[in-house]
C-alpha positions as CSV (number, residue, x, y, z in Angstrom):
1,M,67.2,36.1,90.4
2,A,69.6,38.1,92.5
3,S,69.5,41.8,91.9
4,R,72.6,43.3,90.3
5,R,74.5,45.7,92.4
6,P,75.4,49.1,90.9
7,P,79.0,49.4,90.0
8,P,81.2,50.8,92.7
9,R,81.7,54.5,92.8
10,I,85.1,55.6,91.7
11,D,86.1,59.0,92.9
12,P,88.8,60.9,91.1
13,A,92.2,60.6,92.6
14,P,93.1,63.5,94.9
15,D,95.9,65.8,93.9
16,P,99.2,64.7,95.4
17,V,99.9,66.4,98.7
18,D,103.4,66.9,100.1
19,P,103.6,64.7,103.2
20,A,105.0,67.6,105.2
21,L,101.7,69.5,104.5
22,A,99.3,66.6,105.0
23,P,98.8,67.4,108.8
24,L,97.5,70.8,107.8
25,L,94.5,69.2,106.1
26,G,93.3,67.5,109.2
27,E,91.8,69.0,112.4
28,P,91.9,71.5,113.8
29,F,93.0,73.2,110.6
30,A,90.3,71.8,108.4
31,S,87.5,73.3,110.5
32,A,89.2,76.6,110.5
33,W,88.4,77.0,106.8
34,S,84.9,75.4,107.0
35,D,82.0,77.3,105.4
36,G,79.4,75.1,106.9
37,P,77.2,75.5,110.0
38,D,80.0,74.7,112.3
39,A,82.2,77.5,110.9
40,S,81.5,79.7,113.9
41,R,83.3,77.4,116.2
42,A,86.4,77.9,114.1
43,S,86.5,81.6,114.6
44,G,89.1,81.5,117.3
45,P,92.7,82.7,117.4
46,L,93.9,80.4,114.7
47,R,91.4,81.4,112.1
48,T,91.8,85.1,113.0
49,R,95.6,84.9,112.6
50,L,95.5,83.0,109.3
51,L,92.9,85.4,107.8
52,G,94.9,88.4,109.0
53,R,98.1,86.9,107.5
54,L,96.3,86.3,104.2
55,A,94.9,89.8,104.1
56,A,98.3,91.3,104.8
57,S,99.9,89.2,102.1
58,K,97.3,90.2,99.6
59,A,97.6,93.9,100.4
60,A,101.4,93.8,100.1
61,S,101.4,91.9,96.8
62,A,98.7,94.2,95.3
63,A,101.3,97.0,95.3
64,M,103.7,94.9,93.2
65,V,103.7,94.2,89.5
66,T,104.4,90.5,89.0
67,R,104.7,88.9,85.6
68,R,105.0,85.1,85.1
69,F,107.0,84.1,82.0
70,A,104.7,81.1,81.3
71,R,101.6,83.4,81.3
72,L,103.0,86.2,79.2
73,R,101.6,86.3,75.7
74,P,104.3,86.8,73.0
75,E,103.5,89.6,70.6
76,P,105.0,89.5,67.1
77,A,107.4,92.4,66.5
78,G,108.9,91.4,63.2
79,E,109.9,88.3,61.2
80,G,111.2,85.8,63.8
81,V,110.9,88.2,66.7
82,S,108.4,88.3,69.6
83,V,108.1,90.6,72.6
84,R,106.7,89.8,76.0
85,T,105.9,93.1,77.9
86,L,106.8,93.0,81.5
87,Y,106.1,96.6,82.4
88,A,104.9,99.8,80.7
89,A,104.7,103.1,82.6
90,E,101.3,104.8,82.7
91,P,101.4,107.7,80.3
92,G,100.8,111.2,81.6
93,R,101.9,110.4,85.2
94,A,105.0,111.8,86.8
95,P,107.5,108.9,87.1
96,R,108.5,107.4,90.4
97,P,112.2,107.4,91.3
98,G,113.9,104.7,89.2
99,E,110.7,103.8,87.3
100,P,111.3,102.3,83.9
101,Q,109.3,103.5,80.9
102,R,109.2,99.9,79.6
103,A,110.6,96.5,80.4
104,A,110.3,93.5,78.1
105,L,111.6,90.1,77.1
106,V,112.6,89.9,73.4
107,E,113.0,86.5,71.7
108,L,114.7,86.2,68.4
109,A,114.6,83.1,66.2
110,P,117.8,81.9,64.4
111,G,118.7,84.4,61.8
112,A,116.3,87.1,63.0
113,R,117.1,90.8,63.0
114,W,115.2,93.6,65.0
115,T,115.6,97.2,66.0
116,A,114.1,98.4,69.2
117,P,111.4,101.1,68.7
118,D,112.4,103.2,71.8
119,A,114.0,106.5,70.9
120,G,115.5,109.1,73.1
121,V,115.8,106.8,76.1
122,R,118.5,104.8,77.9
123,R,118.4,101.1,76.8
124,E,119.7,98.3,78.9
125,W,120.1,94.8,77.5
126,L,120.8,91.5,79.3
127,V,121.3,88.3,77.3
128,L,119.3,85.4,79.0
129,R,119.8,82.7,76.4
130,G,121.7,82.3,73.1
131,S,124.0,84.9,71.5
132,V,123.4,88.2,69.7
133,R,125.1,91.1,68.1
134,I,123.8,94.5,69.2
135,G,125.2,97.1,66.8
136,T,128.8,96.0,66.7
137,E,128.9,94.3,70.1
138,P,128.9,90.5,70.1
139,M,127.1,89.3,73.3
140,T,126.3,86.0,75.0
141,V,124.6,84.7,78.2
142,R,124.7,87.2,81.1
143,D,126.4,89.9,79.1
144,Y,125.0,93.3,79.7
145,L,124.9,96.4,77.5
146,N,123.9,99.9,78.6
147,V,123.3,102.4,75.8
148,P,122.6,106.0,77.1
149,A,120.0,108.3,75.6
150,G,121.1,110.1,72.5
151,H,122.4,107.0,70.8
152,P,120.5,105.9,67.7
153,P,118.6,102.6,68.0
154,Q,120.9,99.7,67.1
155,A,120.0,96.6,65.2
156,V,119.9,93.3,67.1
157,R,120.8,90.1,65.2
158,S,121.1,86.5,66.3
159,D,122.5,83.6,64.2
160,D,121.4,80.8,66.6
161,G,118.4,82.4,68.4
162,A,118.3,84.3,71.7
163,L,116.2,85.6,74.6
164,L,117.0,89.1,75.9
165,F,115.8,91.5,78.6
166,L,115.3,95.1,77.5
167,R,114.8,98.0,79.8
168,A,114.1,101.5,78.6
169,S,114.2,104.5,80.9
170,Q,114.7,108.2,81.2
171,V,117.5,109.2,83.6
172,P,117.7,112.9,84.3
173,G,121.0,114.5,83.4
174,D,122.2,111.2,82.0
175,A,122.0,111.7,78.2
176,G,125.0,111.2,76.0
177,G,128.1,109.3,77.1
178,A,129.5,106.1,75.7
179,A,127.8,102.7,75.7
180,C,129.1,100.2,78.2
181,C,129.3,96.5,77.9
182,V,129.9,94.2,80.9
183,R,130.8,90.7,79.8
184,D,130.1,87.8,82.1
185,A,133.3,86.0,81.3
186,E,135.5,89.1,82.1
187,V,134.2,90.2,85.5
188,D,134.1,88.6,89.0
189,W,131.4,88.4,91.7
190,P,132.5,90.6,94.6
191,E,131.2,89.4,98.0
192,Y,128.2,91.5,99.2
193,A,126.8,89.6,102.2
194,P,127.0,86.1,103.7
195,G,126.1,83.7,100.8
196,I,125.5,86.6,98.4
197,R,127.8,88.1,95.7
198,R,126.8,90.9,93.4
199,R,128.0,92.6,90.3
200,V,127.3,96.3,89.7
201,L,126.6,96.7,86.0
202,W,125.7,100.4,86.0
203,R,125.0,103.1,88.5
204,H,123.7,106.7,88.5
205,G,123.6,108.4,91.9
206,A,121.8,106.1,94.3
207,Q,120.3,103.7,91.7
208,A,122.0,100.9,89.9
209,A,121.6,97.8,87.7
210,L,123.0,94.7,89.4
211,L,123.4,91.0,89.1
212,Y,123.1,89.0,92.3
213,H,124.5,85.5,92.8
214,A,123.1,83.9,95.9
215,A,123.8,80.5,97.4
216,A,121.0,78.1,98.5
217,G,119.6,79.2,101.8
218,A,120.8,82.9,101.5
219,S,118.4,85.7,102.5
220,V,118.2,89.4,102.7
221,P,116.8,91.2,105.8
222,V,113.7,93.3,105.8
223,H,114.2,96.3,103.6
224,R,112.4,99.1,101.8
225,H,112.9,100.7,98.4
226,G,113.9,104.3,97.7
227,H,113.7,103.6,94.0
228,D,111.5,101.2,92.1
229,E,113.0,97.8,92.5
230,E,112.9,95.4,89.5
231,C,113.8,91.7,89.9
232,L,114.2,89.4,86.9
233,M,115.0,85.8,87.6
234,V,117.9,84.6,85.5
235,Q,118.4,81.2,87.2
236,G,116.9,79.4,90.2
237,E,114.0,80.3,92.5
238,L,113.5,83.2,94.9
239,F,110.8,84.1,97.5
240,L,109.8,87.8,97.6
241,D,107.5,87.7,100.6
242,D,104.8,85.1,99.6
243,V,105.6,85.3,95.9
244,L,107.9,82.6,94.4
245,L,109.7,83.8,91.3
246,Q,111.1,81.3,88.8
247,P,113.3,81.7,85.7
248,G,111.9,84.4,83.4
249,D,109.6,85.8,86.1
250,Y,109.7,89.5,86.9
251,Q,108.5,91.7,89.7
252,L,108.5,95.5,90.1
253,A,108.2,96.9,93.7
254,P,107.4,100.6,93.5
255,A,109.5,103.1,95.4
256,G,108.2,103.4,99.0
257,T,107.3,99.7,99.3
258,G,109.4,97.0,100.9
259,H,110.1,93.3,101.3
260,R,109.8,91.3,104.5
261,V,111.2,88.1,103.0
262,T,113.9,87.7,100.3
263,E,115.3,84.2,100.4
264,T,116.2,81.3,98.1
265,D,116.2,77.6,98.7
266,T,117.8,76.7,95.4
267,G,120.4,79.5,94.9
268,V,119.8,82.2,92.3
269,V,121.2,84.5,89.7
270,L,119.0,87.6,89.7
271,Y,119.0,90.8,87.8
272,A,117.9,93.8,89.9
273,H,117.5,97.4,89.1
274,G,116.9,99.8,92.0
275,D,118.8,101.0,95.1
276,L,122.5,100.7,95.0
277,D,122.5,100.3,98.8
278,L,119.5,98.6,100.4
279,D,117.6,100.4,103.2
280,F,117.3,97.8,105.9
281,V,114.5,98.1,108.4
282,D,115.0,97.1,112.1
283,G,112.6,94.4,113.2
């Protein structure tokens, strides 16, 4: 009686690989990452350069605060209201130039009502989805409201549900004054650089809140930050160095840091809070 052969081994299907990247999985690249006994022969210039590039990227990203919308845990803040914290300043530490006290995404279910707990601070609102009424101001997508310190907290209401960005900050010498609403349908996009238009929503000295509209393929040269630079993706995708930001993602780059790469393959609408004029770096 013939012996029965064991069933053929079925290995799990590999993850799909972009054909453009497939050559990087073969030699000599594969050996460059080998941990086996032959790894020593892969310690030449290629491995050294790749490891150096990886270490530089890791060190640069460690200084940034990056939040992924998909990974943020929504915290209940009232009936039909949840808050995703993007940034909270460390208490007891002197603030950096332009540092927010708090930044968050606030989501309201249809019919929900909420009042922000922040008191004695400047509050900035940007509508990302749906429509709301903040105090007496009706607002819809990409509308922006800036409420200076000294104003009492205002109720936020939504009939059809909404997602909003909220930024709270202390701006020296900026208390009082009237609230300012910038409506998306009523303002243009002045040209800023090739392929890039921007809208100045608010400014105080050398810092500003802005919306950028960049075409696919647009990029910004190497620059550094005199104020904390916050970037919130409203639409599209953007590379900040080796970090890809997608809609709802947020990154804070502290004052004194910089970005080597700022470019988009898809085109973007981006909210930014930081320097009114970027400090470009030669080379």
